[in-house]
LOFI-585483 format. One record per residue (C-alpha): residue in one letter; y, z, x. Coordinates in nm, 3 decimals. Example, Ala and Ser with C-alpha at 12.3 -4.5 7.8 and 13.67 -1.06 7.14 Angstrom:
LOFI-585483
<r><r>A</r><yy>-0.450</yy><zz>0.780</zz><xx>1.230</xx></r>
<r><r>S</r><yy>-0.106</yy><zz>0.714</zz><xx>1.367</xx></r>
//
This chain:
LOFI-585483
<r><r>E</r><yy>-18.106</yy><zz>22.291</zz><xx>-0.224</xx></r>
<r><r>R</r><yy>-18.337</yy><zz>22.024</zz><xx>-0.024</xx></r>
<r><r>L</r><yy>-18.291</yy><zz>22.147</zz><xx>0.272</xx></r>
<r><r>D</r><yy>-18.393</yy><zz>22.480</zz><xx>0.170</xx></r>
<r><r>F</r><yy>-18.680</yy><zz>22.312</zz><xx>0.014</xx></r>
<r><r>F</r><yy>-18.805</yy><zz>22.126</zz><xx>0.319</xx></r>
<r><r>E</r><yy>-18.780</yy><zz>22.469</zz><xx>0.471</xx></r>
<r><r>T</r><yy>-19.034</yy><zz>22.579</zz><xx>0.274</xx></r>
<r><r>L</r><yy>-19.277</yy><zz>22.334</zz><xx>0.395</xx></r>
<r><r>K</r><yy>-19.250</yy><zz>22.479</zz><xx>0.722</xx></r>
<r><r>P</r><yy>-19.193</yy><zz>22.157</zz><xx>0.914</xx></r>
<r><r>I</r><yy>-19.228</yy><zz>22.184</zz><xx>1.321</xx></r>
<r><r>K</r><yy>-18.863</yy><zz>22.076</zz><xx>1.358</xx></r>
<r><r>Y</r><yy>-18.540</yy><zz>21.839</zz><xx>1.185</xx></r>
<r><r>I</r><yy>-18.503</yy><zz>21.531</zz><xx>1.353</xx></r>
<r><r>R</r><yy>-18.236</yy><zz>21.232</zz><xx>1.240</xx></r>
<r><r>G</r><yy>-18.370</yy><zz>20.908</zz><xx>1.150</xx></r>
<r><r>K</r><yy>-18.356</yy><zz>20.622</zz><xx>1.352</xx></r>
<r><r>N</r><yy>-18.223</yy><zz>20.252</zz><xx>1.306</xx></r>
<r><r>K</r><yy>-18.251</yy><zz>20.157</zz><xx>0.923</xx></r>
<r><r>F</r><yy>-18.282</yy><zz>20.529</zz><xx>0.837</xx></r>
<r><r>N</r><yy>-17.989</yy><zz>20.680</zz><xx>1.060</xx></r>
<r><r>L</r><yy>-17.807</yy><zz>20.835</zz><xx>0.717</xx></r>
<r><r>Y</r><yy>-18.163</yy><zz>21.010</zz><xx>0.660</xx></r>
<r><r>F</r><yy>-18.267</yy><zz>21.384</zz><xx>0.796</xx></r>
<r><r>G</r><yy>-18.598</yy><zz>21.435</zz><xx>0.892</xx></r>
<r><r>A</r><yy>-18.875</yy><zz>21.658</zz><xx>0.846</xx></r>
<r><r>L</r><yy>-19.157</yy><zz>21.645</zz><xx>1.138</xx></r>
<r><r>F</r><yy>-19.486</yy><zz>21.826</zz><xx>1.037</xx></r>
<r><r>N</r><yy>-19.689</yy><zz>21.683</zz><xx>1.332</xx></r>
<r><r>N</r><yy>-19.685</yy><zz>21.396</zz><xx>1.576</xx></r>
<r><r>N</r><yy>-19.760</yy><zz>21.155</zz><xx>1.301</xx></r>
<r><r>L</r><yy>-19.606</yy><zz>21.310</zz><xx>0.967</xx></r>
<r><r>V</r><yy>-19.244</yy><zz>21.267</zz><xx>0.913</xx></r>
<r><r>L</r><yy>-19.054</yy><zz>21.290</zz><xx>0.575</xx></r>
<r><r>L</r><yy>-18.745</yy><zz>21.135</zz><xx>0.567</xx></r>
<r><r>E</r><yy>-18.466</yy><zz>21.200</zz><xx>0.323</xx></r>
<r><r>N</r><yy>-18.104</yy><zz>21.077</zz><xx>0.242</xx></r>
<r><r>I</r><yy>-17.914</yy><zz>21.340</zz><xx>0.039</xx></r>
<r><r>R</r><yy>-17.705</yy><zz>21.025</zz><xx>-0.131</xx></r>
<r><r>Y</r><yy>-17.760</yy><zz>21.000</zz><xx>-0.509</xx></r>
<r><r>G</r><yy>-18.046</yy><zz>20.682</zz><xx>-0.572</xx></r>
<r><r>N</r><yy>-18.224</yy><zz>20.722</zz><xx>-0.239</xx></r>
<r><r>A</r><yy>-18.563</yy><zz>20.833</zz><xx>-0.231</xx></r>
<r><r>I</r><yy>-18.795</yy><zz>21.024</zz><xx>0.008</xx></r>
<r><r>Y</r><yy>-18.990</yy><zz>20.851</zz><xx>0.260</xx></r>
<r><r>I</r><yy>-19.330</yy><zz>21.012</zz><xx>0.394</xx></r>
<r><r>F</r><yy>-19.480</yy><zz>20.788</zz><xx>0.715</xx></r>
<r><r>T</r><yy>-19.796</yy><zz>20.891</zz><xx>0.878</xx></r>
<r><r>N</r><yy>-19.832</yy><zz>20.695</zz><xx>1.255</xx></r>
<r><r>N</r><yy>-19.542</yy><zz>20.490</zz><xx>1.373</xx></r>
<r><r>W</r><yy>-19.260</yy><zz>20.642</zz><xx>1.158</xx></r>
<r><r>E</r><yy>-19.000</yy><zz>20.510</zz><xx>1.468</xx></r>
<r><r>E</r><yy>-19.149</yy><zz>20.175</zz><xx>1.380</xx></r>
<r><r>F</r><yy>-19.116</yy><zz>20.186</zz><xx>0.988</xx></r>
<r><r>S</r><yy>-18.815</yy><zz>20.327</zz><xx>1.023</xx></r>
<r><r>K</r><yy>-18.643</yy><zz>20.028</zz><xx>1.175</xx></r>
<r><r>L</r><yy>-18.721</yy><zz>19.830</zz><xx>0.835</xx></r>
<r><r>S</r><yy>-18.497</yy><zz>19.792</zz><xx>0.522</xx></r>
<r><r>R</r><yy>-18.607</yy><zz>19.946</zz><xx>0.234</xx></r>
<r><r>I</r><yy>-18.678</yy><zz>19.614</zz><xx>0.069</xx></r>
<r><r>Q</r><yy>-18.923</yy><zz>19.563</zz><xx>0.357</xx></r>
<r><r>L</r><yy>-19.102</yy><zz>19.877</zz><xx>0.308</xx></r>
<r><r>L</r><yy>-19.143</yy><zz>19.819</zz><xx>-0.056</xx></r>
<r><r>K</r><yy>-19.326</yy><zz>19.498</zz><xx>0.048</xx></r>
<r><r>I</r><yy>-19.553</yy><zz>19.670</zz><xx>0.296</xx></r>
<r><r>K</r><yy>-19.864</yy><zz>19.831</zz><xx>0.127</xx></r>
<r><r>S</r><yy>-20.011</yy><zz>20.090</zz><xx>0.369</xx></r>
<r><r>K</r><yy>-20.139</yy><zz>20.419</zz><xx>0.339</xx></r>
<r><r>D</r><yy>-19.909</yy><zz>20.496</zz><xx>0.629</xx></r>
<r><r>I</r><yy>-19.589</yy><zz>20.503</zz><xx>0.377</xx></r>
<r><r>K</r><yy>-19.536</yy><zz>20.686</zz><xx>0.089</xx></r>
<r><r>R</r><yy>-19.222</yy><zz>20.673</zz><xx>-0.149</xx></r>
<r><r>I</r><yy>-19.119</yy><zz>20.944</zz><xx>-0.365</xx></r>
<r><r>T</r><yy>-18.818</yy><zz>20.909</zz><xx>-0.595</xx></r>
<r><r>H</r><yy>-18.645</yy><zz>21.230</zz><xx>-0.711</xx></r>
<r><r>S</r><yy>-18.788</yy><zz>21.266</zz><xx>-1.060</xx></r>
<r><r>S</r><yy>-18.786</yy><zz>21.570</zz><xx>-1.234</xx></r>
<r><r>N</r><yy>-19.139</yy><zz>21.690</zz><xx>-1.031</xx></r>
<r><r>W</r><yy>-19.031</yy><zz>21.547</zz><xx>-0.702</xx></r>
<r><r>K</r><yy>-19.083</yy><zz>21.868</zz><xx>-0.548</xx></r>
<r><r>Y</r><yy>-19.458</yy><zz>21.875</zz><xx>-0.635</xx></r>
<r><r>N</r><yy>-19.511</yy><zz>21.501</zz><xx>-0.549</xx></r>
<r><r>V</r><yy>-19.402</yy><zz>21.572</zz><xx>-0.222</xx></r>
<r><r>K</r><yy>-19.599</yy><zz>21.870</zz><xx>-0.184</xx></r>
<r><r>I</r><yy>-19.889</yy><zz>21.620</zz><xx>-0.283</xx></r>
<r><r>A</r><yy>-19.841</yy><zz>21.352</zz><xx>-0.046</xx></r>
<r><r>L</r><yy>-19.794</yy><zz>21.631</zz><xx>0.228</xx></r>
<r><r>D</r><yy>-20.130</yy><zz>21.745</zz><xx>0.143</xx></r>
<r><r>E</r><yy>-20.273</yy><zz>21.425</zz><xx>0.112</xx></r>
<r><r>L</r><yy>-20.179</yy><zz>21.270</zz><xx>0.418</xx></r>
<r><r>S</r><yy>-20.200</yy><zz>21.581</zz><xx>0.664</xx></r>
//
């Protein structure tokens, strides 16, 4: 279901997360915008602009401490799909 949703967002290609995010699959929307998702329960979606490969070296706790406009974390609440669309629009 999640992959089908990401397909509607029209990514350029799919990628695999690196380092701390190696269990995440990703959707590349342009050179600077990447969405990383882990389908295991309890994991959030991360959207990165700029330096996604560097950010993916950090742990979830480290990312939560960073106050950067280049990182969006979206939990799987009832309206997570809407929140992903809004975040992608804001960041692209």
